[in-house]
Every structure is written in C-alpha cells, then in structure tokens.
C-alpha positions as CSV (number, residue, x, y, z in Angstrom):
1,M,60.2,-12.5,42.9
2,E,64.0,-11.1,43.2
3,F,65.4,-14.5,42.4
4,M,63.5,-14.8,39.3
5,K,64.6,-11.1,38.2
6,K,68.2,-12.0,38.8
7,V,67.6,-15.4,36.6
8,T,66.2,-13.2,33.7
9,Q,69.0,-10.8,33.9
10,R,71.8,-13.8,33.9
11,L,69.8,-15.4,31.1
12,L,69.9,-12.1,29.1
13,Q,73.5,-11.7,29.6
14,V,74.5,-15.3,28.7
15,R,72.5,-14.8,25.6
16,A,74.2,-11.8,24.7
17,A,77.6,-13.3,25.5
18,A,76.7,-16.4,23.4
19,R,76.0,-14.2,20.4
20,L,79.1,-12.2,20.4
21,M,81.0,-15.7,20.6
22,A,79.1,-17.2,17.9
23,E,80.2,-14.1,15.7
24,D,83.7,-15.1,16.3
25,G,83.3,-19.0,16.1
26,L,83.5,-19.2,19.8
27,I,80.7,-21.1,21.2
28,N,81.3,-21.5,25.0
29,T,79.6,-25.0,26.3
30,T,79.3,-24.0,29.7
31,D,77.7,-20.8,29.0
32,L,75.4,-22.7,27.0
33,L,74.7,-25.1,29.8
34,V,74.5,-22.1,32.1
35,A,71.6,-20.5,29.6
36,T,69.6,-23.8,29.4
37,G,69.7,-24.2,33.1
38,A,68.5,-20.4,33.7
39,T,65.8,-21.3,31.2
40,V,64.6,-24.4,32.8
41,V,64.4,-22.8,36.1
42,L,62.5,-19.7,34.8
43,A,59.9,-21.7,33.2
44,A,59.7,-23.9,36.3
45,G,59.0,-20.8,38.6
46,V,56.6,-19.4,36.1
47,G,54.9,-22.6,35.9
48,S,54.5,-23.3,39.6
49,A,53.0,-19.6,40.1
50,V,50.4,-20.1,37.2
51,I,49.5,-23.6,38.6
52,G,49.1,-22.0,42.1
53,T,47.0,-19.3,40.7
54,L,44.3,-21.7,38.8
55,D,44.3,-23.6,42.0
56,D,43.4,-20.7,44.3
57,A,40.9,-19.6,41.4
58,K,39.3,-23.0,41.4
59,Y,39.0,-23.3,45.1
60,G,37.5,-20.0,44.7
61,K,34.8,-21.4,42.3
62,A,34.4,-24.5,44.4
63,Q,33.0,-22.1,47.5
64,P,30.1,-20.8,46.0
65,D,29.2,-23.9,44.0
66,G,29.0,-26.0,47.2
67,Q,27.1,-23.5,49.1
68,A,24.8,-22.9,46.4
69,I,24.1,-26.9,46.0
70,A,23.7,-26.8,50.1
71,N,21.3,-24.1,50.0
72,A,19.3,-25.8,47.1
73,M,18.9,-28.8,49.3
74,S,17.8,-27.0,52.1
75,Q,15.2,-25.2,50.0
76,F,14.1,-28.6,48.7
77,Y,13.5,-29.7,52.3
78,R,11.5,-26.6,53.1
79,D,9.4,-27.1,50.3
80,T,8.8,-31.0,50.2
81,G,9.5,-31.9,53.9
82,K,12.1,-34.6,53.2
83,W,15.6,-34.4,51.6
84,P,16.9,-35.6,48.2
85,G,17.0,-39.3,48.1
86,Q,15.2,-39.6,51.4
87,A,11.8,-41.1,50.1
88,E,14.0,-43.6,47.6
89,Q,16.1,-45.0,50.4
90,A,12.8,-45.1,53.0
91,A,11.1,-47.2,50.2
92,E,13.6,-49.9,50.3
93,E,12.2,-53.0,52.3
94,D,15.1,-54.6,53.7
95,T,15.7,-54.5,57.3
96,A,19.1,-53.0,56.9
97,K,18.9,-50.4,54.2
98,T,21.6,-49.7,51.8
99,A,23.4,-46.7,52.6
100,T,22.7,-44.1,50.0
101,L,25.1,-41.3,48.8
102,L,24.0,-38.2,46.6
103,V,26.6,-37.2,43.7
104,S,26.4,-34.4,41.1
105,T,27.0,-37.0,38.5
106,T,27.0,-41.1,38.6
107,D,29.4,-41.6,35.7
108,P,32.2,-43.8,37.2
109,D,34.7,-41.9,35.2
110,F,34.2,-38.7,37.1
111,L,33.8,-40.2,40.8
112,P,36.4,-38.9,43.2
113,G,39.3,-40.9,44.7
114,E,38.6,-41.7,48.3
115,Y,41.4,-42.7,51.2
116,S,40.8,-45.8,53.2
117,N,36.9,-45.8,54.1
118,A,36.6,-42.2,53.8
119,F,32.9,-42.7,53.3
120,A,32.5,-45.7,55.6
121,T,29.6,-45.5,58.4
122,A,28.9,-48.0,61.1
123,A,25.7,-49.6,61.4
124,A,23.2,-47.4,62.7
125,T,19.5,-47.2,64.1
126,C,17.3,-43.9,63.7
127,K,15.6,-42.6,66.8
128,N,11.8,-41.8,67.3
129,N,11.9,-38.3,66.1
130,S,13.9,-39.5,62.9
131,L,12.1,-38.2,59.3
132,Q,9.2,-40.2,57.7
133,G,10.6,-43.7,56.6
134,F,13.3,-43.6,59.1
135,V,11.9,-44.1,62.4
136,G,13.5,-47.2,63.7
137,A,15.4,-47.7,60.5
138,T,18.6,-49.4,60.4
139,I,21.2,-48.3,58.1
140,A,23.8,-50.8,56.8
141,A,27.3,-50.6,57.8
142,G,30.7,-50.4,55.8
143,T,29.5,-47.9,53.2
144,T,32.2,-46.8,50.8
145,L,31.7,-44.8,47.5
146,A,32.0,-47.9,45.6
147,D,29.3,-50.0,47.1
148,A,26.9,-47.1,48.2
149,T,23.4,-46.4,46.1
150,L,24.5,-43.3,44.2
151,L,21.6,-41.0,43.2
152,N,22.1,-38.1,40.8
153,V,21.3,-34.8,43.3
154,N,20.4,-32.7,40.1
155,D,17.3,-34.9,39.7
156,Y,16.0,-33.6,42.8
157,L,17.2,-29.9,42.4
158,V,17.1,-29.4,38.7
159,R,14.4,-31.8,37.5
160,K,11.2,-32.7,39.2
161,P,11.1,-35.8,41.0
162,D,8.2,-38.2,41.3
163,E,5.5,-35.9,42.7
164,S,4.0,-38.6,45.1
165,R,6.9,-38.7,46.9
166,Y,8.1,-35.3,47.1
167,P,5.1,-33.1,46.9
168,N,4.9,-29.4,47.0
169,W,8.0,-29.1,45.0
170,Q,8.8,-25.8,43.7
171,G,12.1,-26.0,41.8
172,P,14.1,-26.0,39.9
173,Y,16.6,-24.9,43.0
174,L,19.5,-24.7,40.4
175,Q,19.7,-22.8,37.3
176,A,21.4,-25.8,35.6
177,D,23.0,-28.8,36.3
178,I,26.2,-28.9,38.5
179,K,28.1,-32.2,37.1
180,T,31.3,-31.8,38.4
181,D,33.4,-29.5,41.0
182,P,36.2,-27.4,39.4
183,W,38.5,-30.2,39.2
184,D,36.3,-32.2,36.8
185,K,35.1,-34.9,39.9
186,A,31.8,-35.2,41.3
187,W,30.7,-33.8,44.4
188,V,29.3,-36.2,47.2
189,A,26.7,-35.6,49.6
190,N,25.9,-37.8,52.9
191,L,22.4,-36.9,53.8
192,Q,21.6,-39.9,56.0
193,P,22.2,-37.8,59.4
194,L,19.6,-35.6,58.1
195,Y,17.3,-38.4,57.4
196,C,17.8,-39.6,60.9
197,S,17.4,-35.8,62.2
198,E,21.2,-36.2,63.2
199,L,19.7,-38.0,66.4
200,I,21.2,-41.5,65.9
201,A,21.1,-44.2,68.5
202,D,24.6,-45.1,69.8
203,A,25.5,-48.4,72.0
204,S,23.4,-46.8,75.1
205,G,20.5,-46.1,72.8
206,T,20.9,-42.4,73.5
207,G,21.0,-40.1,70.5
208,S,23.6,-37.4,69.8
209,A,23.3,-34.5,67.7
210,T,27.0,-33.1,68.8
211,T,29.0,-36.1,67.8
212,G,27.6,-36.8,64.4
213,G,26.4,-40.2,65.6
214,A,27.2,-43.7,63.7
215,L,26.3,-42.1,60.3
216,G,28.7,-39.4,60.6
217,Y,28.1,-35.6,59.5
218,A,26.1,-34.6,56.4
219,W,29.1,-33.9,54.1
220,L,28.7,-32.3,50.7
221,I,32.2,-32.5,49.9
222,S,35.0,-32.4,47.0
223,G,38.0,-34.0,46.8
224,G,39.8,-30.7,45.7
225,A,43.0,-30.3,43.8
226,N,44.2,-34.1,44.3
227,R,40.6,-35.1,43.2
228,T,40.6,-37.5,46.2
229,V,38.4,-37.2,49.2
230,S,40.4,-37.6,52.4
231,T,37.9,-36.3,54.9
232,D,36.1,-38.8,57.1
233,L,32.4,-38.8,57.3
234,Q,32.7,-38.9,60.9
235,A,34.8,-35.8,61.0
236,A,33.1,-32.4,61.9
237,N,35.9,-31.0,60.1
238,L,37.7,-31.1,56.9
239,D,40.6,-33.1,56.7
240,Q,43.6,-30.9,58.2
241,T,46.2,-33.0,56.0
242,G,44.0,-32.9,52.8
243,D,42.8,-30.3,50.4
244,D,39.2,-31.0,50.3
245,A,36.4,-28.5,49.7
246,G,33.2,-28.9,51.2
247,V,30.1,-28.1,53.1
248,N,29.2,-29.4,56.5
249,M,25.2,-28.7,56.7
250,G,24.8,-26.2,59.4
251,K,28.7,-25.4,59.6
252,V,30.2,-24.2,56.5
253,T,33.8,-25.2,55.9
254,T,35.2,-24.4,52.6
255,R,39.0,-25.2,52.2
256,S,41.4,-27.3,54.4
257,E,45.0,-26.4,53.5
258,G,48.1,-26.2,55.9
259,G,46.3,-27.2,58.9
260,T,43.5,-24.2,58.5
261,D,39.8,-24.1,57.8
262,A,37.8,-21.4,56.2
263,T,34.6,-21.2,58.3
264,N,31.6,-18.9,58.1
C-alpha cells in the first residue's frame, strides 16, 4: 500500500512538471517515460488487487454452493435409499460396469480440465454390504472425465427422476439448477464409493473404509480458479499444490491454497 502511494505521488509530480514544460515548449522525454512507466505499474498493482479480491469472492461462493449440492445429495439418499445415478449404473448389464460421474452440466464446453488421470480409478469389486445393484459388481478401471458416463446431477436433485427407480423422492432438493461453479465450469461428483458403501474389496479381498479403496473417495469437486481439477480421486484431501474447491462426503474441505486446507 505504501509503495502504491509513492507511485501515485511521483506520477502527480511528473504530470505537473510535464504541464509546465509543455507551456514552455520543453517536453522532457525521460519524464514522459517515467510517467508512462508509473502509470503501467499503478495499473498493474490495482489490477492484481482486484483480481485477487474477485477470486476470494468466488471461493466464498464455491463453499456454500458445494455444500448445498452435497447436502441435497445426502437428503436424496435419505428419502430414496439410493444415491443419484446409482439405479442407472446398477441397470448396466455388463460384467464390468462403466464408471459414472455426476456433473452439474454435461455440456463439453463447460467441463473442467483435468491433470493426468485426476479422475482415474482402478478396477474394483464391491463387497456384500454394498448398496442395491452393486453387491459383487465390478466397476471398470481407467476412468477419465472424457470416457466416463456423465449424468446431470440436477436431473435428480431438481427434477423428479423415474419413480420406479427412486421411490419416495421428496424434492426438489435444490431451488434451481446449479449449472456451473463460480468459474463457469461444471462441478463433478464421484459417488461410486458410496454405491459400494465405501467398502471396496482390495487385493486380499478385504474392504477398507479408511483408505478410500480402489474407487477413491466420494468427491464433489470444482477445478477452482485455474478451471482444472488436480485432486486425484484417491486422495483424501484436496491437492496441496492446486486451487480446487470441493466437498469430500463425510469430510468437508473447501479450498486448497498454499499447502493448507479449510476443513470443517
């Protein structure tokens, strides 16, 4: 702030001197260059401050938006006994079910970018206490955002889905569609660990609810300011080097920046 004040003072001094020289026909090129440089520095300083403030405001909006979607999905489960997208994926007849991701919009122009295999999962077989349609089911490996089946989460939380698949729906659970995050990219949710009750068979046949299993964690995630998802589904916390915003069902993390997470 002190630096910017000095720049402003110098700019005013140079402009005053330039006016006097102009009246005498003595425009000093050096002073004009200084004035131009000071103007550029001043503009850059104000610009970065405004951008930083706007990003902070967007993260402030991302937190309640993400939590609202997560709460709505939880209420949907309490009413119907199923998570959004569960019945559709359970209905697949293939031995290895195509991995499914829920997004706030399926428009490819609004899908976030992803670092190498941020959405990738290993093949997994759900245990006997998995939800309906997933007992012993195998989820295909190698899922990325590009090759996963994408379902619009608003078709479950705002609009009434097929009653035969989701009885006792008491929505809408959101007042209106949430189409994008504050940076105009889709929210992405991986609910497959919840379909498997978070108990996924590992190599020894034992299920684990603490490691996230082969299907990773049930993340609802936004790519943040850089519009690119860097958090791996296998990670229990947001990527420490990125700027994602998101909700880990059961553990709320709202922002990763400078190596810290905001956790509630």
